[in-house]
Every structure is written in structure tokens, then in C-alpha cells.
TIDREN-597784 format. One record per residue (C-alpha): residue number from 1; chain; x, y, z; residue in one letter. Coordinates in pm, 1 decimal. Each point is the difference from the previous one (the first is absolute). Last residue first. Layout:
BEGIN
> NUM | A | X | Y | Z | A;
...
***
This chain:
BEGIN
> 228 | A | 2410.6 | 635.6 | -2799.5 | K;
> 227 | A | 229.2 | 279.5 | 114.4 | K;
> 226 | A | 311.3 | -114.5 | 182.0 | P;
> 225 | A | 2.4 | 137.1 | 355.6 | V;
> 224 | A | 120.8 | 326.5 | 154.2 | S;
> 223 | A | -143.7 | 70.3 | 343.0 | L;
> 222 | A | 58.1 | 373.5 | 2.0 | Q;
> 221 | A | 192.7 | 258.5 | 195.7 | Y;
> 220 | A | 56.3 | 373.9 | -24.8 | G;
> 219 | A | 56.1 | 271.4 | -259.8 | L;
> 218 | A | 341.9 | 163.9 | 44.6 | G;
> 217 | A | 178.6 | -325.3 | -69.4 | R;
> 216 | A | -240.6 | -276.3 | -91.0 | L;
> 215 | A | 60.8 | -263.6 | 265.9 | T;
> 214 | A | -126.3 | -346.3 | -91.4 | K;
> 213 | A | -162.4 | -261.1 | 218.9 | I;
> 212 | A | 70.3 | -302.5 | -216.3 | E;
> 211 | A | -161.7 | -248.9 | -234.9 | G;
> 210 | A | 25.1 | -351.4 | -138.9 | E;
> 209 | A | 299.0 | 64.2 | -228.5 | A;
> 208 | A | 152.9 | 208.7 | 278.1 | E;
> 207 | A | 16.0 | -312.9 | 214.4 | S;
> 206 | A | -181.6 | -37.1 | 332.2 | W;
> 205 | A | 248.2 | -168.1 | 234.0 | N;
> 204 | A | 74.6 | 332.6 | 175.2 | H;
> 203 | A | -368.9 | 44.0 | 87.8 | L;
> 202 | A | 51.7 | 60.6 | 375.1 | A;
> 201 | A | 301.8 | 223.2 | -71.3 | K;
> 200 | A | -191.8 | 193.7 | -263.0 | R;
> 199 | A | -289.3 | 42.3 | 241.6 | L;
> 198 | A | 230.5 | 125.9 | 275.4 | R;
> 197 | A | 157.1 | 262.5 | -229.2 | K;
> 196 | A | -345.2 | 103.0 | -124.1 | V;
> 195 | A | -116.5 | 48.3 | 359.5 | V;
> 194 | A | 309.9 | 205.2 | 83.3 | L;
> 193 | A | -46.4 | 221.5 | -305.8 | D;
> 192 | A | -363.0 | 65.4 | 95.5 | V;
> 191 | A | 103.1 | 100.8 | 353.6 | A;
> 190 | A | 219.8 | 257.9 | -170.2 | R;
> 189 | A | -317.5 | 208.2 | -30.2 | D;
> 188 | A | 72.0 | 111.4 | 356.2 | S;
> 187 | A | -271.5 | -3.9 | 265.4 | G;
> 186 | A | -321.8 | 202.7 | 23.7 | D;
> 185 | A | -256.8 | -253.9 | -116.7 | Y;
> 184 | A | -342.7 | 171.5 | 2.3 | D;
> 183 | A | -88.0 | -86.7 | -362.7 | W;
> 182 | A | 45.9 | -371.9 | 45.7 | G;
> 181 | A | 295.9 | -239.9 | 18.4 | W;
> 180 | A | -101.8 | -209.8 | -301.5 | V;
> 179 | A | -168.1 | 221.8 | -261.9 | Q;
> 178 | A | 129.1 | 339.8 | 116.3 | E;
> 177 | A | 348.5 | -135.5 | 68.6 | I;
> 176 | A | 8.7 | -171.2 | -340.3 | L;
> 175 | A | -102.3 | 321.1 | -174.7 | Q;
> 174 | A | 259.2 | 202.6 | 191.7 | D;
> 173 | A | 277.0 | -247.4 | -85.5 | R;
> 172 | A | -90.7 | 30.8 | -366.9 | T;
> 171 | A | -190.9 | -274.5 | -177.3 | F;
> 170 | A | 75.6 | -159.4 | -336.8 | T;
> 169 | A | -240.4 | -243.3 | -164.3 | Q;
> 168 | A | 135.4 | -324.9 | -144.9 | N;
> 167 | A | -227.6 | -207.2 | 226.5 | P;
> 166 | A | -278.0 | 186.4 | 185.5 | H;
> 165 | A | -150.6 | -251.2 | 245.3 | E;
> 164 | A | 346.8 | -145.3 | 45.5 | A;
> 163 | A | 126.9 | 341.6 | 112.7 | L;
> 162 | A | -278.1 | 24.5 | 259.4 | F;
> 161 | A | 46.9 | -355.8 | 122.0 | L;
> 160 | A | 376.6 | 51.7 | 31.2 | L;
> 159 | A | -48.5 | 320.4 | 198.5 | V;
> 158 | A | -255.2 | -166.5 | 228.1 | S;
> 157 | A | 228.5 | -300.3 | 53.4 | L;
> 156 | A | 285.3 | 226.4 | 108.8 | D;
> 155 | A | -232.7 | 174.3 | 247.0 | R;
> 154 | A | -146.1 | -324.9 | 137.2 | P;
> 153 | A | 350.3 | -147.7 | 46.8 | T;
> 152 | A | 91.5 | -267.4 | -251.7 | L;
> 151 | A | 34.4 | -378.9 | 18.2 | I;
> 150 | A | 79.8 | -156.8 | -337.9 | I;
> 149 | A | -151.4 | -343.4 | -55.6 | E;
> 148 | A | 218.6 | -231.8 | -209.5 | Q;
> 147 | A | -143.2 | -160.6 | -316.0 | G;
> 146 | A | 209.4 | 204.3 | -243.7 | H;
> 145 | A | -93.2 | 319.8 | 186.9 | L;
> 144 | A | -319.0 | -4.4 | 206.3 | V;
> 143 | A | -170.7 | 308.3 | 145.6 | V;
> 142 | A | -311.0 | -31.8 | 216.5 | R;
> 141 | A | -250.3 | 268.6 | 94.3 | H;
> 140 | A | -274.9 | -265.9 | -14.1 | A;
> 139 | A | -222.6 | 210.9 | -226.8 | K;
> 138 | A | 286.9 | 158.0 | -192.2 | R;
> 137 | A | 170.2 | -330.1 | -77.8 | D;
> 136 | A | 324.6 | 107.8 | -163.0 | I;
> 135 | A | 194.3 | -261.9 | -193.2 | E;
> 134 | A | 355.0 | 64.7 | -120.2 | L;
> 133 | A | 152.8 | -265.4 | -225.4 | G;
> 132 | A | -82.0 | 196.3 | -315.1 | G;
> 131 | A | -229.1 | 282.2 | 106.5 | F;
> 130 | A | -313.5 | -167.1 | 127.1 | R;
> 129 | A | -297.0 | 173.9 | 158.3 | Q;
> 128 | A | -266.6 | -169.0 | 208.0 | L;
> 127 | A | -292.8 | 195.5 | 143.4 | A;
> 126 | A | -43.1 | 224.4 | -304.0 | N;
> 125 | A | -309.2 | -125.0 | -182.3 | D;
> 124 | A | -169.4 | -170.4 | 294.5 | E;
> 123 | A | 88.1 | 290.9 | 227.5 | Q;
> 122 | A | -136.1 | 253.0 | -246.8 | Q;
> 121 | A | -329.5 | -185.9 | -31.8 | G;
> 120 | A | -29.3 | -28.2 | 376.7 | E;
> 119 | A | 74.6 | 372.3 | 25.0 | T;
> 118 | A | -286.0 | 104.7 | -225.3 | R;
> 117 | A | -262.4 | -236.8 | 138.6 | R;
> 116 | A | 107.8 | 81.5 | 356.6 | L;
> 115 | A | -21.7 | 374.0 | -67.1 | V;
> 114 | A | -350.9 | -32.3 | -147.2 | A;
> 113 | A | -129.2 | -222.2 | 282.2 | K;
> 112 | A | 135.4 | 237.6 | 265.7 | V;
> 111 | A | -153.8 | 297.0 | -183.9 | R;
> 110 | A | -339.8 | -173.2 | -3.9 | A;
> 109 | A | 28.4 | -78.8 | 371.9 | V;
> 108 | A | 88.0 | 363.7 | 72.9 | V;
> 107 | A | -296.9 | 112.6 | -211.5 | E;
> 106 | A | -235.0 | -221.3 | 202.6 | D;
> 105 | A | 134.5 | 159.7 | 318.4 | A;
> 104 | A | -94.6 | 349.6 | -115.9 | I;
> 103 | A | 272.7 | 246.7 | 92.8 | F;
> 102 | A | 50.6 | 286.8 | 240.6 | P;
> 101 | A | 290.9 | -7.0 | -43.0 | K;
> 100 | A | 211.7 | 2.8 | -317.0 | V;
> 99 | A | 106.0 | -314.9 | -182.6 | I;
> 98 | A | 341.5 | -24.8 | -166.2 | Y;
> 97 | A | 102.2 | -289.2 | -223.8 | D;
> 96 | A | 308.6 | -209.2 | -76.6 | D;
> 95 | A | 230.8 | 186.0 | 240.2 | T;
> 94 | A | 362.3 | 14.0 | -112.4 | G;
> 93 | A | 156.0 | 315.7 | 137.6 | Q;
> 92 | A | -82.2 | 203.6 | -310.4 | N;
> 91 | A | -362.4 | -113.9 | 24.0 | F;
> 90 | A | -29.5 | 119.1 | 358.8 | G;
> 89 | A | 180.8 | 327.3 | -59.1 | D;
> 88 | A | -235.7 | 68.3 | -291.6 | L;
> 87 | A | -302.6 | -51.8 | 224.8 | R;
> 86 | A | 150.8 | 220.5 | 268.8 | N;
> 85 | A | 62.0 | 281.1 | -248.8 | E;
> 84 | A | -350.4 | -33.7 | -148.4 | V;
> 83 | A | -176.4 | 57.7 | 330.3 | D;
> 82 | A | -183.8 | -286.3 | 173.4 | G;
> 81 | A | 172.9 | -41.4 | 333.4 | L;
> 80 | A | -288.4 | -173.8 | 182.6 | A;
> 79 | A | 171.3 | -329.0 | -69.3 | T;
> 78 | A | -20.7 | -356.7 | -124.1 | L;
> 77 | A | 304.2 | -102.3 | -206.4 | M;
> 76 | A | -28.6 | -315.4 | -211.0 | I;
> 75 | A | 305.7 | -226.1 | -0.6 | V;
> 74 | A | 78.3 | -282.8 | -241.8 | P;
> 73 | A | 278.3 | -236.7 | 114.9 | C;
> 72 | A | 311.9 | 81.6 | -205.4 | A;
> 71 | A | 222.7 | -75.9 | 295.9 | S;
> 70 | A | 345.3 | 64.3 | 146.6 | S;
> 69 | A | 70.2 | 371.5 | 15.2 | E;
> 68 | A | -358.9 | 73.1 | -104.8 | R;
> 67 | A | -131.1 | -116.0 | 337.1 | I;
> 66 | A | 242.9 | 234.8 | 175.7 | E;
> 65 | A | -117.0 | 300.1 | -204.1 | Q;
> 64 | A | -365.8 | -87.4 | 49.8 | L;
> 63 | A | 50.5 | -19.0 | 377.7 | I;
> 62 | A | 180.1 | 334.5 | 1.4 | L;
> 61 | A | -279.6 | 163.5 | -199.5 | W;
> 60 | A | -265.1 | -163.1 | 221.0 | G;
> 59 | A | 119.6 | 163.4 | 318.1 | N;
> 58 | A | 183.2 | -172.3 | 283.8 | K;
> 57 | A | -73.0 | 25.6 | 373.8 | E;
> 56 | A | -375.1 | 75.4 | -31.7 | P;
> 55 | A | -146.7 | 17.0 | -351.1 | L;
> 54 | A | -87.4 | 280.5 | -241.9 | M;
> 53 | A | 60.5 | -162.1 | -339.2 | I;
> 52 | A | -254.0 | -285.8 | -6.5 | D;
> 51 | A | 100.2 | -315.7 | -187.0 | L;
> 50 | A | -213.8 | -263.1 | -169.9 | L;
> 49 | A | 256.6 | -271.4 | -75.4 | V;
> 48 | A | -31.3 | -273.5 | -265.2 | L;
> 47 | A | 91.6 | -368.1 | -38.4 | D;
> 46 | A | 101.4 | -21.0 | 364.9 | P;
> 45 | A | 320.1 | -164.2 | 129.3 | K;
> 44 | A | -140.2 | -55.3 | 352.7 | E;
> 43 | A | 326.1 | 3.2 | 196.7 | I;
> 42 | A | 194.7 | 253.7 | -206.0 | E;
> 41 | A | -296.5 | 237.5 | -36.6 | F;
> 40 | A | -86.0 | -44.9 | 367.2 | L;
> 39 | A | 351.0 | 111.5 | 96.9 | D;
> 38 | A | -23.9 | 288.1 | -246.6 | L;
> 37 | A | -330.2 | 122.4 | 143.2 | A;
> 36 | A | 88.3 | -13.9 | 369.5 | Q;
> 35 | A | 138.4 | 354.8 | 33.7 | G;
> 34 | A | -280.7 | 135.2 | -215.1 | G;
> 33 | A | -260.1 | -107.3 | 254.2 | N;
> 32 | A | -354.5 | -128.3 | -55.7 | F;
> 31 | A | 74.1 | -313.4 | -204.0 | C;
> 30 | A | -273.7 | -224.5 | -134.3 | Q;
> 29 | A | 31.4 | -321.7 | -201.1 | V;
> 28 | A | -279.8 | -73.8 | -246.7 | V;
> 27 | A | -61.8 | -316.2 | -205.7 | N;
> 26 | A | -191.7 | 102.6 | -310.2 | Y;
> 25 | A | -330.3 | -134.8 | -131.2 | G;
> 24 | A | -187.4 | 319.9 | -87.1 | A;
> 23 | A | -190.0 | -23.4 | 331.3 | K;
> 22 | A | 337.8 | -17.6 | 172.3 | K;
> 21 | A | 101.5 | 323.9 | -175.2 | L;
> 20 | A | -322.7 | 175.8 | 101.1 | Y;
> 19 | A | 22.5 | -103.8 | 366.1 | A;
> 18 | A | 371.9 | 73.9 | 28.8 | K;
> 17 | A | -39.9 | 343.4 | -154.5 | L;
> 16 | A | -278.1 | 85.3 | 245.2 | V;
> 15 | A | 209.0 | -128.7 | 290.7 | Q;
> 14 | A | 303.1 | 205.8 | -103.6 | S;
> 13 | A | -211.3 | 313.6 | -26.7 | I;
> 12 | A | -143.7 | -54.0 | 349.2 | A;
> 11 | A | 342.5 | -74.9 | 150.5 | Y;
> 10 | A | 172.6 | 311.1 | -130.6 | E;
> 9 | A | 368.4 | -103.4 | -5.7 | D;
> 8 | A | -4.8 | -145.4 | -352.9 | E;
> 7 | A | 243.4 | -252.9 | -146.5 | V;
> 6 | A | -222.2 | -254.2 | -179.1 | V;
> 5 | A | 197.3 | -304.0 | -121.5 | L;
> 4 | A | -192.9 | -183.9 | -271.3 | I;
> 3 | A | 38.7 | -374.9 | -59.6 | K;
> 2 | A | -125.2 | -180.0 | -311.5 | T;
> 1 | A | -130.8 | -346.5 | 92.2 | M;
***
């Protein structure tokens, strides 16, 4: 049964969402505190997250950012912050949909169904990628090179997943930071260079004929693979 994690601190709203989602045939897990959301996400492994922004302990933006570091699980933001700037921030940070309070519960269920249909199709099409002897299972977050599993940190894996999603496309350090680290990252852009260095070391048995993480001087990085 498809599992939905509802992260909403207002008990009445959470209960309404639970009732409508269960009626639609979904298994619902509730979380009322932002500080517990990521732990529940790891334990329950939901198929979709309904995520409020204004939460105690940790806000929804931070939770979304941490989810996106290691997972493509669809996320729908639920919030009273309905202006255009907040909506654009949400989509730029990786939310799959954005629903403004007050909302109609039936509409939320319809949006959940639509996002799941869209993302399930994408996952089926793109779950397993092969570049020579390199296999990347996006759904399982598993990387195998010539039959041997490669263990990567969540950040390194996120960079590899992003580059693999856009083979032969070049990204600057700033673009990679925005897509992987998030818009509010305030560290050095050299963090990108360190990740690429670690990835190259981890994939040292991957031959150039199969593919490589290429540096284009003055432009950025790309996952360069033979074009089919």
C-alpha cells in the first residue's frame, strides 16, 4: 500500500488529511514536529511526503533540503505562505507541488494522486542507469561498478545522481551547489571540487571509454559518457 508521511503540527489539519488519504486507499504516517520528520522519513520510507513549512524545531525548507540530499521521494509543500516568491523558492528547492492553506482536502488527495502518477512513471523510466560497467539505481540509491557496490556519502551520491540525470551537460560550481547543497548554503564553492575528487577516486576503475566526470576549464563539470 502506498505510504504518505504527513508532517503537519496542527493536529486538526493532520487528522483531516489522514482521514481523506486513508479513504483514498493510502497508508498514512503522521508527524507533528519538524525535528522528528527526518527520522520518521528514514524509518518509514514513504512514497510521498506532505510537508508543512512552519514547524516546531525544524522548518519545512530545511527538511526538504535534507530529503533532497539523498532521495527523490516526491514532496508536496502545505503552507499558508502563498505568495509567488515562496512558491518559486519551493519549486527551485525540489518540491513536486505546492498547496496553499486553507485548502480543500479532496484537492490535496487529487494532487497526491497526480504527483504519484508522474513520479512513478519517471522512476520506472529512470530508476536504473547504465554507463558501461557503472550502474546507478536511483530508486535504491545504489551504485555498482563492474559488479562491485560503491559506498558513497549522501552528499557525494547526490552529486553523482544529479550529474547522471543530466549526462553530457556541463554545470558550474554554483549550479551544482544550488541543486545539491541548496540555496542557503554559505560555505565555499570548493566543496564541489572535493566531492568530484572523492567521486573520481571511488570510480577509479571506470574507464574513459565508459565515461568520466570531466572538468571543462572555466565552465564546470559534467558526466561525460559516449552518446548512444
